[in-house]
C-alpha positions in Angstrom: 18.6 -6.7 -16.2 16.4 -9.4 -15.0 18.9 -12.1 -15.6 21.8 -10.4 -14.1 19.8 -9.2 -11.1 18.2 -12.6 -10.5 21.6 -14.2 -10.6 23.0 -11.7 -7.9 20.0 -12.5 -5.8 20.6 -16.2 -5.9 24.3 -15.6 -5.3 23.8 -13.8 -2.0 21.4 -16.5 -0.9 23.7 -19.4 -1.5 25.7 -21.3 1.7 11.2 -4.8 -5.0 0.1 13.2 -3.4 -3.4 14.7 -2.3 -5.2 13.0 0.6 -8.8 13.1 1.9 -10.2 14.4 5.1 -7.7 14.5 7.9 -9.9 12.9 10.4 -11.5 9.9 9.0 -13.8 7.7 11.0 -11.7 4.6 11.1 -8.8 6.5 12.6 -10.2 6.4 16.0 -10.0 2.7 16.2 -6.9 1.5 18.4 -6.5 -2.1 18.7 -5.9 -3.3 22.3 -3.1 -5.4 21.2 -1.3 -3.1 18.8 1.7 -2.4 21.0 2.2 -6.1 21.7 1.8 -6.9 18.1 4.4 -4.2 16.9 6.9 -5.3 19.4 6.6 -8.8 18.4 7.4 -7.9 14.8 10.3 -5.6 15.6 11.9 -8.2 17.9 11.4 -11.1 15.2 13.2 -8.8 12.7 16.1 -7.7 15.0 18.6 -10.3 13.7 22.4 -9.8 13.7 24.4 -9.1 10.5 27.1 -11.8 9.8 30.7 -10.8 8.9 29.7 -10.8 5.2 27.0 -8.3 5.7 24.3 -10.7 5.3 21.7 -12.3 7.5 18.9 -14.8 7.4 15.5 -13.2 8.0 11.9 -14.9 8.8 9.7 -12.0 7.7 6.5 -11.8 10.1 3.4 -12.6 8.3 0.7 -9.9 9.0 -2.7 -11.4 9.4 -5.6 -9.9 7.4 -7.1 -7.0 9.5 -10.0 -6.0 7.3 -12.7 -7.7 5.2 -12.2 -7.8 1.6 -14.0 -5.0 -0.2 -15.5 -5.0 -3.7 -13.9 -2.3 -6.1 -15.6 -3.2 -9.4 -15.3 -5.5 -12.2 -12.1 -7.0 -13.0 -10.7 -5.5 -9.7 -9.8 -7.0 -6.4 -8.2 -6.0 -3.2 -4.6 -7.1 -2.6 -3.7 -5.8 0.8 -5.5 -6.1 4.2 -3.2 -4.1 6.3 -4.3 -2.8 9.9 -4.0 1.0 10.6 -1.9 0.6 13.7 -2.1 3.4 16.2 -5.0 4.8 14.5 -2.7 6.2 11.9 -2.9 6.3 8.1 -1.0 3.5 6.4 1.5 4.8 4.0 0.3 2.5 1.3 2.1 3.9 -1.8 3.4 0.8 -3.4 5.9 -0.5 -6.0 5.2 -3.7 -7.9 7.1 -6.2 -9.9 5.7 -9.6 -11.0 4.2 -11.3 -7.9 5.8 -9.0 -5.4 4.4 -5.7 -4.0 6.2 -3.5 -1.6 4.7 -0.7 0.6 4.9 0.7 4.0 2.7 0.9 7.0 3.0 3.0 10.3 3.7 0.9 13.3 3.9 2.5 16.7 5.1 5.9 15.1 7.8 4.3 12.8 7.4 3.3 9.0 7.9 -0.4 8.6 8.3 -2.1 5.1 5.8 -4.6 4.1 5.9 -6.9 1.1 2.9 -8.7 -0.4 3.1 -12.1 -2.3 0.3 -11.4 -4.8 0.0 -15.2 -5.8 -0.3 -16.3 -2.2 -2.1 -13.2 -1.1 0.0 -12.9 2.0 1.7 -9.6 3.7 4.9 -9.8 5.5 6.6 -7.2 7.8 10.4 -7.0 6.4 12.3 -3.8 7.8 11.6 -2.2 11.2 13.4 0.0 13.5 11.3 1.4 16.1 11.6 3.4 19.5 11.3 0.1 21.3 14.8 -0.7 20.2 16.2 2.6 21.5 15.7 5.0 18.5 14.2 8.3 19.3 13.4 8.6 15.6 13.6 5.9 13.1 12.0 4.5 9.9 12.5 2.0 7.3 10.9 3.1 3.8 11.6 3.9 0.0 11.1 0.2 -0.7 11.4 -0.9 -4.5 11.3 -4.4 -6.0 12.7 -5.9 -9.2 13.4 -9.4 -10.5 12.6 -10.9 -7.1 14.6 -8.5 -5.0 13.7 -5.9 -2.6 15.8 -2.7 -1.8 14.8 -0.4 1.0 16.5 2.0 3.2 16.4 2.3 7.2 17.6 5.2 9.4 17.6 5.9 13.0 18.7 8.7 15.4 19.6 6.9 18.6 21.0 8.7 21.7 23.7 6.1 22.1 25.3 6.1 18.7 23.9 9.1 16.9 22.5 8.9 13.4 22.9 5.7 11.4 21.6 4.8 8.1 21.7 1.9 5.5 20.6 0.4 2.4 19.4 -3.2 2.4 18.5 -5.8 -0.2 16.2 -8.8 0.6 15.2 -11.9 -1.5 11.9 -13.4 -0.4 12.6 -16.7 -2.2 15.5 -17.6 0.2 14.9 -14.8 3.0 18.5 -13.7 2.9 19.0 -9.9 3.3 22.4 -8.2 2.3 23.4 -4.7 3.8 25.0 -2.9 0.6 25.7 0.5 2.2 26.0 2.2 5.5 26.4 5.8 6.5 30.2 6.4 6.7 31.5 7.1 10.2 31.6 10.8 10.8 29.7 11.8 7.7 27.0 14.4 8.1 23.7 12.9 8.9 21.6 12.0 5.8 18.7 9.8 4.7 19.3 7.4 1.8 16.3 7.4 -0.3 14.7 6.4 -3.7 16.8 3.4 -4.5 16.3 1.6 -7.8 17.9 -1.3 -9.5 20.2 -0.8 -12.6 21.4 -4.1 -14.0 24.4 -4.9 -11.6 24.1 -1.6 -9.6 21.6 0.0 -7.2 21.2 3.9 -7.4 20.1 5.8 -4.4 19.9 9.5 -3.3 21.7 10.3 -0.2 20.7 13.7 1.4 22.9 14.9 4.2 22.5 18.1 6.3 24.6 20.9 5.2 24.4 24.5 4.0 22.9 23.7 0.5 21.0 20.4 1.4 23.7 18.2 -0.3 21.6 15.8 -2.1 23.4 13.5 -4.8 22.8 10.5 -6.9 25.1 7.4 -6.0 25.7 4.3 -7.9 26.3 1.0 -5.7 27.9 -1.9 -7.3 26.3 -5.4 -6.7 26.9 -7.5 -4.8 29.0 -5.0 -3.0 31.7 -2.2 -3.2 32.2 1.6 -2.8 29.5 4.3 -3.7 30.2 6.3 -6.8 28.5 9.7 -7.1 27.2 10.2 -10.5 25.3 13.5 -10.2 25.7 16.5 -9.6 29.4 17.5 -10.3 31.5 18.3 -7.3 30.5 21.6 -5.5 27.0 21.4 -7.4 25.0 19.4 -4.7 21.5 20.3 -3.8 17.9 20.1 -4.9 17.5 16.3 -6.1 14.5 14.2 -5.3 12.4 11.4 -6.3 14.7 9.5 -8.5 13.7 6.3 -10.5 15.7 3.9 -12.6 15.4 1.5 -15.5 18.6 0.4 -17.1 20.4 2.3 -18.3 18.3 5.4 -17.4 18.1 7.3 -14.1 15.4 10.1 -13.8 14.9 12.4 -11.0 13.2 15.7 -10.0 15.8 18.3 -10.1 15.0 21.7 -8.3 18.3 23.7 -8.6 20.5 22.4 -11.6 18.5 23.6 -14.5 17.0 26.8 -13.3 14.6 28.6 -13.8 12.3 25.5 -13.9 12.0 22.4 -11.6 12.9 19.8 -14.3 12.7 15.9 -14.6 16.3 15.2 -15.5 17.8 12.0 -16.9 21.1 10.4 -17.1 22.1 7.6 -19.5 24.8 5.7 -17.4 25.9 3.6 -20.6 27.4 6.5 -22.3 29.4 9.7 -21.6 26.4 12.3 -22.1 25.8 14.8 -19.3 22.6 14.8 -17.4 19.9 16.8 -19.2 16.2 17.8 -18.9 13.8 15.3 -20.3 11.7 17.9 -22.1 12.5 21.4 -23.0 9.0 22.0 -24.5 6.7 24.7 -23.0 7.2 26.9 -20.1 6.7 25.3 -16.8 7.9 22.9 -14.0 8.1 19.1 -14.4 8.4 16.5 -11.7 7.1 13.0 -10.3 8.7 11.0 -13.0 8.2 7.2 -13.3 10.2 5.2 -15.8 10.2 1.6 -17.4 12.5 0.6 -20.0 13.0 3.8 -22.1 9.5 5.2 -21.4 9.1 7.9 -18.9 6.3 9.9 -17.7 5.7 13.0 -15.4 3.5 15.8 -14.1 3.9 19.1 -16.1 2.6 22.7 -15.4 3.3 24.0 -19.0 -0.5 24.4 -19.3 -1.1 25.8 -15.8 -1.9 29.5 -15.4 0.0 29.5 -12.0 3.1 28.0 -13.8 4.7 26.8 -10.8 6.0 23.8 -8.8 4.9 25.3 -5.5 1.4 26.8 -6.8 0.4 24.1 -9.3 -3.1 23.6 -10.0 -3.7 22.3 -13.6 -1.1 19.6 -13.6 -1.1 17.6 -16.6 0.5 14.4 -17.7 3.2 13.8 -20.3 5.4 11.1 -21.7 8.5 10.5 -23.7 10.6 7.7 -25.2 14.2 8.4 -24.2 15.5 6.0 -26.8 13.7 7.7 -29.7 13.0 11.2 -28.4 9.4 10.9 -29.3 7.1 12.9 -26.7 3.4 12.6 -26.1 0.7 14.9 -24.1 -0.9 12.2 -22.3 -3.8 14.0 -20.4 -4.1 17.8 -20.7 -7.7 17.9 -19.2 -8.1 21.2 -17.2 -8.4 19.5 -13.9 -5.4 18.2 -11.8 -3.6 15.1 -12.7 -0.9 13.5 -10.6 1.1 10.3 -9.7 1.5 8.9 -13.4 3.2 5.6 -14.2 4.1 3.9 -17.4 4.2 0.6 -19.2 4.7 0.3 -22.9 2.0 2.5 -24.5 0.0 2.8 -21.5 0.1 5.6 -18.9 -2.0 5.6 -15.8 -2.6 8.3 -13.3 -4.7 9.9 -10.6 -7.2 12.3 -11.9 -9.3 14.9 -10.0 -11.7 15.9 -12.9 -14.8 14.5 -11.0 -13.9 16.0 -7.6 -15.9 19.1 -6.5 -12.9 21.1 -6.7 -11.0 19.8 -9.8 -7.6 21.2 -8.6 -7.4 20.8 -5.0 -4.3 22.3 -3.3 -4.4 20.0 -0.3 -7.4 18.0 0.6 -9.7 16.3 -1.8 -12.8 14.0 -1.3 -12.8 12.3 -4.7 -10.3 11.1 -7.2 -10.1 8.5 -9.9 -7.8 6.4 -11.7 -7.5 6.9 -15.5 -5.4 5.2 -18.2 -4.5 6.2 -21.9 -2.6 4.9 -24.8 0.1 7.3 -25.8 -0.1 6.4 -29.5 -3.9 6.1 -30.0 -4.8 8.9 -27.5 -7.6 6.6 -26.3 -8.5 7.3 -22.6 -10.3 5.2 -20.1 -11.6 6.0 -16.7 -10.8 2.9 -14.8 -12.5 3.5 -11.4 -15.9 4.9 -10.2 -15.6 4.6 -6.5 -16.4 6.7 -3.6 -13.6 8.6 -1.9 -10.0 8.7 -3.1 -8.5 6.4 -5.7 -4.8 7.5 -6.0 -1.1 6.6 -6.0 -1.2 4.5 -9.2 1.2 1.9 -10.4 1.3 -0.4 -13.5 3.0 -3.6 -14.0 2.3 -6.7 -16.2 -0.8 -5.2 -17.5 -2.2 -4.7 -14.0 -3.1 -1.3 -12.4 -2.5 -0.9 -8.7 -4.0 2.0 -6.7 -4.7 3.0 -3.3 -8.4 3.5 -2.4 -9.6 5.0 1.0 -12.8 6.4 2.2 -13.8 8.2 5.4 -15.1 4.9 7.0 -12.3 2.5 5.9 -8.5 2.7 6.2 -6.7 2.8 2.9 -5.8 -0.4 1.2 -4.2 -1.3 -2.2 -6.3 -2.7 -5.1 -5.5 -4.2 -8.5 -7.4 -3.8 -11.9 -6.7 -6.4 -14.7 -6.3 -4.3 -17.9 -6.1 -7.5 -20.1 -9.7 -8.7 -18.7 -10.9 -5.1 -19.7 -9.6 -5.3 -23.1 -7.1 -2.3 -22.8 -3.9 -4.3 -23.3 -3.2 -7.6 -25.4 
C-alpha cells in the first residue's frame, strides 16, 4: 500500500471519549488577536480549485502558543496549539511516520492541523468558517498514510445550501486534490471516517433521510465515481467509526447485526460478505482501530450493564483477521476505551486509577496503558495528573492527549523502544 499510495501522491503533485471538568481554568483565556489570527488563516487557505480538481496550497504555520510541558521519562510534547475562543481543542489525532493530523476549534469551526514531527512545526490545512459566508461549517475527520492526508469539509451556506467534499493533501509538494463532492441535489450528508486502501479511499457518507442513510463508499485514486460497498441496497443506516488497512475495512455497526452493536469487517480483496469481527460472549463491540490484519476494539461482554448506551466496565479485545486468533487484552473491572494496535502491542485509555473507575461522562483522571497480546504483559505508561486519553500508536511511539484544569489539551509522545517495550 505504501508504494502505490506514495506514487499517487507524487503523481498528483507533478506539473494522514470521556472528558474532564467542563469549565477548566484555561478556558477563560481569550487572546485579543484571535479573530484576526483565525481570519488570516482562513483567507490564506481560500485558494481556487483548478480544472483538474487540484490546487497549490501554502499551509499556514501555527506559532507555538504554550510552553513545553514535562510528561515523564522517554516522553515529550509534540503539539503546542492555542485554545482559540477559549474552547477545547479537539486534539484527537492520527499518525503515520513523521506526520500527525488533528483538529482545533477556530472561531467556532473545526480546522484540520498537521504536525511535522521531525521539524516540530504545526500547520493549518483545511478551513471553512463563518467569515467565508458559512452559517455552519467544519473540516475534520483527518487521517494520514504514506505522506498523504485525507480529510472532509462541509458547509451549510445560505447562498448555495449544503456542500461537502473529501480532499487529499500531500505536504511534501503542497498540492491538494478534491476527490469527491456532494452530488448536486443529493440529500445533505457529512462525509466522515476516510481511510486509505491501497489505490482507493474509503469513507462513510451519512445523509438525512428516514433511516439515517449511512453507507460505506470506495473512491478510486486518483479519481472516479464512488462505489457503495456496504450495506446492500435498502439496508442503509447505523454505520459509524470506520477504519481501513488494506484489504480490510472495519466499522461500528448499530443496525445490521442485531441484537448487538458490532464491530464489522469487510475484506475487499474477496467476495465474502461483511461479518462481525467477533461472535464470542454477549455484549456490544465498537470503537475499532486496525493496522495490517490486527484489529482492536472496546467490548461490553463482561459488563453487567451489557449495553452500548449504558456501558461501565468496557474491556479491550483484539484479533488477527488473517488468522482468526482473538485475545482479551484488558479485562480489568474499570473502564477502558480508545484502543489502538500495532503488531503485538495494544494501547488504550484506562480509568482504574480514577476516583470513579467507570465514569459515565466526566472524569478527573485517566492513564495510558499498553499490553502485549501474546505475552499478556501489561505496562502503565503514564502517571500524570488529569486526563491522559485518545491514544494512538505508530512506529513504536504512543501518542496521547493530556489535559489538566489549568492547561489546554495537547498531544504528547512516548517512545516505547526507549522503555524497552518494543524491539
